[in-house]
N, CA, C and O of each residue as an XYZ file, in Angstrom:
360
protein
N       9.670     -1.231     10.924
C      10.239     -1.937     10.434
C      10.306     -1.379      9.005
O       9.247     -0.951      8.544
N      11.446     -1.325      8.216
C      11.500     -0.959      6.833
C      11.546     -1.887      5.763
O      11.218     -3.051      5.989
N      11.918     -1.528      4.590
C      11.902     -2.780      3.730
C      13.106     -3.520      3.734
O      13.133     -4.679      3.322
N      14.218     -2.870      4.219
C      15.638     -3.631      4.411
C      15.420     -4.640      5.525
O      16.003     -5.722      5.470
N      14.710     -4.378      6.406
C      14.593     -5.308      8.024
C      13.523     -6.305      7.579
O      13.571     -7.383      8.173
N      12.433     -6.149      6.527
C      11.518     -7.052      5.962
C      12.283     -8.203      5.006
O      11.969     -9.377      4.807
N      13.320     -7.475      4.531
C      14.080     -8.541      3.480
C      14.967     -9.163      4.477
O      15.008    -10.390      4.391
N      15.630     -8.674      5.325
C      16.491     -9.565      6.148
C      15.902    -10.677      7.095
O      16.449    -11.748      7.356
N      14.540    -10.173      7.618
C      13.835    -11.206      8.507
C      13.276    -12.526      7.439
O      13.371    -13.713      7.751
N      12.683    -12.020      6.131
C      12.244    -13.107      5.350
C      13.433    -14.085      5.051
O      13.351    -15.310      5.139
N      14.375    -13.488      4.742
C      15.665    -14.204      4.610
C      15.987    -15.346      5.432
O      16.117    -16.546      5.189
N      16.093    -14.540      6.619
C      16.230    -15.925      7.719
C      15.536    -16.522      7.654
O      15.839    -17.633      7.218
N      13.970    -16.252      8.054
C      12.918    -17.481      7.909
C      12.737    -18.244      6.943
O      12.203    -19.333      7.151
N      13.054    -17.947      5.908
C      12.858    -18.939      4.504
C      14.125    -19.546      4.110
O      14.027    -20.650      3.573
N      15.377    -19.026      4.274
C      16.523    -19.664      4.055
C      17.050    -19.394      2.540
O      17.917    -20.066      1.981
N      16.278    -18.144      1.913
C      16.756    -17.950      0.746
C      17.722    -16.643      1.179
O      17.829    -16.041      2.247
N      18.360    -16.479     -0.093
C      19.308    -15.388     -0.028
C      18.846    -13.942      0.172
O      17.813    -13.670     -0.439
N      19.284    -13.147      0.757
C      18.627    -11.754      0.736
C      18.499    -11.002     -0.854
O      17.511    -10.287     -1.020
N      19.294    -11.126     -1.791
C      19.269    -10.930     -3.241
C      17.708    -11.533     -3.557
O      16.732    -10.869     -3.904
N      17.782    -13.021     -3.324
C      16.403    -13.487     -4.004
C      15.089    -12.610     -3.173
O      14.178    -11.975     -3.703
N      15.340    -12.815     -1.788
C      14.127    -12.056     -1.184
C      13.946    -10.881     -1.939
O      12.834    -10.646     -2.412
N      15.019    -10.008     -2.138
C      14.715     -8.557     -2.262
C      14.090     -8.457     -3.893
O      13.295     -7.592     -4.257
N      14.539     -9.338     -4.597
C      13.578     -9.942     -6.158
C      12.117     -9.958     -5.960
O      11.344     -9.226     -6.579
N      11.744    -10.895     -4.996
C      10.543    -11.247     -4.758
C       9.787    -10.018     -4.023
O       8.607     -9.810     -4.304
N      10.312     -9.383     -3.292
C       9.606     -8.060     -2.681
C       9.272     -7.031     -3.574
O       8.136     -6.612     -3.794
N      10.618     -6.537     -4.220
C      10.337     -5.548     -5.166
C       9.285     -5.912     -6.437
O       8.646     -5.085     -7.087
N       9.285     -7.314     -6.602
C       8.663     -7.780     -7.791
C       6.936     -7.733     -7.120
O       5.964     -7.319     -7.752
N       6.916     -8.160     -6.000
C       5.337     -8.164     -5.203
C       5.204     -6.724     -5.309
O       4.237     -6.360     -5.978
N       5.847     -5.926     -4.876
C       5.102     -4.018     -4.836
C       5.131     -3.694     -6.297
O       4.477     -2.718     -6.665
N       5.835     -4.419     -7.213
C       5.627     -3.538     -8.522
C       4.302     -4.074     -8.991
O       3.461     -3.321     -9.483
N       4.103     -5.392     -8.841
C       2.520     -5.994     -9.352
C       1.637     -5.134     -8.755
O       0.677     -4.697     -9.390
N       1.856     -4.813     -7.522
C       0.675     -4.259     -6.690
C       0.514     -2.540     -7.305
O      -0.525     -1.944     -7.592
N       1.580     -2.177     -7.353
C       1.431     -0.755     -7.911
C       0.823     -0.811     -9.352
O       0.030      0.063     -9.703
N       1.189     -1.844    -10.202
C       0.840     -1.901    -11.643
C      -0.684     -2.158    -11.647
O      -1.304     -1.672    -12.592
N      -1.379     -2.865    -10.705
C      -2.645     -3.460    -10.611
C      -3.559     -2.137    -10.047
O      -4.561     -1.764    -10.658
N      -3.174     -1.604     -9.040
C      -3.697     -0.431     -8.649
C      -3.739      0.634     -9.793
O      -4.850      1.087    -10.068
N      -2.712      1.061    -10.451
C      -2.854      1.779    -11.543
C      -3.642      1.658    -12.658
O      -4.044      2.517    -13.442
N      -3.819      0.386    -12.615
C      -4.982      0.141    -13.692
C      -6.382     -0.011    -13.309
O      -7.295     -0.308    -14.079
N      -6.480      0.224    -12.026
C      -7.812      0.053    -11.427
C      -8.274     -1.452    -10.798
O      -9.435     -1.658    -10.443
N      -7.383     -2.308    -10.725
C      -7.713     -3.422     -9.996
C      -7.342     -3.491     -8.576
O      -6.427     -2.829     -8.085
N      -8.184     -4.424     -7.854
C      -7.837     -5.012     -6.486
C      -6.781     -5.955     -6.339
O      -6.598     -6.794     -7.222
N      -6.110     -5.914     -5.384
C      -5.606     -7.085     -4.838
C      -5.786     -7.539     -3.722
O      -5.342     -7.036     -2.690
N      -6.629     -8.799     -3.818
C      -6.783     -9.219     -2.342
C      -6.252    -10.454     -2.148
O      -6.259    -11.391     -2.946
N      -5.626    -10.405     -0.665
C      -4.769    -11.241     -0.298
C      -5.834    -12.085      1.045
O      -6.166    -11.429      2.032
N      -6.160    -13.200      0.925
C      -7.376    -13.704      1.843
C      -6.487    -13.722      3.408
O      -5.471    -14.402      3.552
N      -6.970    -13.008      4.315
C      -6.351    -13.279      5.693
C      -5.981    -12.065      5.895
O      -6.340    -11.408      6.873
N      -5.196    -11.636      4.952
C      -3.986    -10.434      5.287
C      -4.918     -8.865      4.761
O      -5.127     -7.827      5.389
N      -5.236     -9.204      3.634
C      -6.154     -7.836      3.265
C      -6.419     -7.522      2.003
O      -6.570     -8.441      1.198
N      -6.535     -6.077      1.553
C      -7.254     -5.803      0.144
C      -6.535     -4.669     -0.092
O      -6.705     -3.729      0.684
N      -5.841     -4.566     -0.912
C      -5.447     -3.095     -1.520
C      -6.146     -2.696     -2.617
O      -6.268     -3.475     -3.563
N      -6.611     -1.636     -2.643
C      -7.638     -1.075     -3.957
C      -7.382      0.629     -3.984
O      -6.820      1.305     -3.122
N      -7.857      0.979     -4.992
C      -7.968      2.278     -4.912
C      -9.452      2.793     -4.613
O     -10.488      2.142     -4.750
N      -9.313      4.137     -4.165
C     -10.879      4.661     -3.836
C     -11.105      6.097     -4.262
O     -10.190      6.826     -3.879
N     -11.902      6.615     -4.830
C     -12.095      8.014     -5.575
C     -12.443      9.021     -4.432
O     -13.489      8.891     -3.797
N     -11.615      9.957     -4.196
C     -11.811     10.910     -3.532
C     -12.282     12.027     -4.184
O     -11.684     12.495     -5.153
N     -13.575     12.626     -3.625
C     -14.365     13.721     -4.287
C     -13.427     15.179     -4.410
O     -12.259     15.162     -4.024
N     -13.980     16.310     -4.924
C     -13.178     17.387     -5.216
C     -13.753     17.972     -3.746
O     -14.723     17.518     -3.138
N     -12.864     19.148     -3.315
C     -13.507     19.523     -1.951
C     -12.885     20.955     -1.983
O     -12.052     21.185     -2.860
N     -13.198     21.857     -1.166
C     -12.750     23.197     -0.793
C     -11.620     22.749      0.292
O     -11.672     21.871      1.153
N     -10.631     23.616     -0.034
C      -9.546     23.681      0.922
C      -8.683     25.095      1.209
O      -9.016     26.070      0.535
N      -7.833     25.217      1.961
C      -7.267     26.508      2.342
C      -5.803     26.308      2.167
O      -5.152     25.307      2.466
N      -5.316     27.619      1.538
C      -3.856     27.381      1.247
C      -3.351     28.047      2.554
O      -3.750     29.148      2.933
N      -2.330     27.193      3.291
C      -1.978     27.910      4.667
C      -1.263     28.806      4.894
O      -1.052     29.255      6.020
N      -0.658     29.306      3.610
C       0.397     30.456      3.627
C      -0.685     32.148      3.426
O      -0.498     33.240      3.962
N      -1.835     31.680      2.391
C      -2.603     33.021      2.324
C      -3.773     33.123      2.930
O      -4.403     34.176      3.025
N      -4.249     31.649      3.528
C      -5.620     31.579      3.750
C      -6.640     31.582      3.031
O      -7.740     31.270      3.488
N      -6.413     32.010      1.519
C      -7.277     31.755      0.385
C      -7.872     30.326      0.011
O      -7.188     29.316     -0.159
N      -9.036     30.394     -0.073
C      -9.952     29.293     -0.410
C      -9.522     28.596     -1.834
O      -9.709     29.201     -2.889
N      -8.864     27.132     -1.795
C      -8.767     26.604     -3.174
C      -9.569     25.276     -3.342
O      -9.916     24.580     -2.388
N      -9.826     24.996     -4.643
C     -10.472     24.109     -5.166
C      -9.314     22.970     -5.014
O      -8.138     23.148     -5.330
N      -9.882     21.713     -4.450
C      -8.749     20.413     -4.607
C      -9.504     19.650     -5.271
O     -10.641     19.293     -4.965
N      -8.758     19.313     -6.415
C      -9.642     18.249     -7.511
C      -9.757     16.957     -7.011
O      -9.042     16.496     -6.122
N     -10.853     16.247     -7.708
C     -11.070     14.840     -7.348
C      -9.796     14.028     -7.813
O      -9.209     14.377     -8.837
N      -9.317     12.829     -6.984
C      -8.542     12.112     -7.237
C      -8.819     10.705     -6.835
O      -9.704     10.377     -6.045
N      -7.903      9.809     -7.508
C      -7.956      8.581     -6.958
C      -7.036      7.976     -5.891
O      -5.870      8.196     -6.220
N      -7.114      7.308     -4.755
C      -5.766      7.287     -3.980
C      -5.875      5.861     -3.488
O      -6.932      5.267     -3.277
N      -4.740      5.421     -3.343
C      -4.624      3.891     -2.837
C      -5.158      3.701     -1.263
O      -4.962      4.495     -0.343
N      -5.817      2.556     -1.208
C      -6.025      2.451      0.256
C      -6.232      0.822      0.523
O      -6.643      0.073     -0.363
N      -5.878      0.357      1.921
C      -5.680     -0.813      2.275
C      -6.587     -1.209      3.305
O      -6.734     -0.524      4.317
N      -7.297     -2.441      3.072
C      -8.512     -2.749      4.204
C      -7.764     -3.962      4.806
O      -7.540     -4.883      4.021
N      -7.403     -4.079      5.910
C      -6.993     -5.362      6.699
C      -7.975     -6.442      6.574
O      -9.170     -6.265      6.337
N      -7.407     -7.554      6.745
C      -8.214     -8.968      6.567
C      -8.435     -9.605      8.011
O      -7.938     -9.136      9.035
N      -9.081    -10.506      7.969
C      -9.731    -11.116      9.555
C      -8.547    -11.121     10.309
O      -8.375    -10.459     11.332
N      -7.345    -12.239      9.538
C      -5.986    -12.592     10.345
C      -5.207    -11.691     10.684
O      -4.608    -11.806     11.753
N      -5.019    -10.587      9.882
C      -4.459     -9.663     10.100
C      -4.870     -8.787     11.437
O      -4.106     -8.547     12.372
N      -6.298     -8.345     11.319
C      -7.017     -7.942     12.491
C      -6.874     -8.469     13.727
O      -7.039     -7.779     14.733
N      -6.536     -9.813     13.775
C      -6.730    -11.000     15.225
C      -5.449    -10.686     15.508
O      -5.192    -10.632     16.710
N      -4.573    -10.463     14.758
C      -3.042    -10.635     15.150
C      -2.772     -9.559     15.847
O      -2.223     -9.583     16.949
N      -3.132     -8.572     15.266
C      -2.949     -7.095     15.880
C      -3.554     -6.763     17.076
O      -3.067     -5.879     17.781
N      -4.706     -7.452     17.444
C      -5.616     -7.126     18.718
C      -4.707     -7.164     19.860
O      -5.132     -6.948     20.995
């Protein structure tokens, strides 16, 4: 399912127009992105938690030359599924 499929399904199930659902979905994604960018967690009880995790620096290899390179530390987005989501996927 892609974003357009999600918007269509939510529109059918909620009775809202696709335009309104698209605004809500885009607003949700923007807020999650903003929160993660400022180091906050977004916790949706039962569904899951969006958070950032620190990835430490490490050594890697350039696939073209085989040379060892140092990959710097970074923050990466992560999602941890909640209990209801895990149960639904079982």
